[in-house]
N, C-alpha and C positions, 0 to 999 in steps of 0.2 A: 504493498499499498503506500508506496513511496510518492510523494510529489500529488498528494490528491488531498484536497481538503475534506475534513471529516464533517464538516458542518456545511458547506455549501455545494460540494461537489466537484468544484474546480479541478481540473487537470491540466497538465501539459499541452499545449497546441502545437500544429507544426506550421507554417507558412515560408515565405521566401525572404531572403536579403534582395534586396533591387538596387543595383548600382547605378550609376549616372547614366552609363549606356544601356541600362535595362536588360543587362545580363541577370537571371535568376539563379541563385542558390538556396538548398534548403537549411531551414534552422528552426529554433523551438523558442515558443513564448512560454516562460514558467510563470505559475503562479508566486503570489506573496507569500508565502509559508512561513509559519512561527510556530515553534513549540511552544505551549503554554500548559501551566498548571490552574486547574479550577478546584475551588472549592464546591462540594453540593452539600449545603446542610440537611437537604432531606434525608441523604444516606449517610451522613457524616465522615464524609471521606473526600480524598483530593483524587483528581483524574488529571491524566495527561492527554493534550489535543494537539493534532498537527491542524493547524487552520490558517486560513488567509486571513488578510487584515479586514476583508469585507466581513468574514466569518466572526472576529472579534466585533464589530460595529453590532452585528446582529445580537451576540451576546451581551454586549453592554445593555440593548436596548429592551430584550425579552426576559433576559436570566439565562442562566446556564441548564438548569432543568427542564424549561418548556422547549429550548434550542434543541437540544438533545434527544427529547421526546419527537418533534418533528425530522430531526435528524434521521433516525432510527425507522421511522413511517416511511421516508422516502429511500431509506436505503444506503445512506453517506454513512453512517455512525454503525459500528457494527459491536 
């Protein structure tokens, strides 16, 4: 499960580097992933998540427990 956000499901995308002469070579776009520890008071434990910057913003808005519940329903968090 490397380079996949556990909350939003963002993963590596592929595309092209385009030079001034319009020659194209393959490249990858990586998500902005961070490894963060969160405390879940309902379960009285810490969990470590690999999440994107957008995922951190979602957790700040909705809370850890609600966000993980949604991610499990969508199949991103196991």
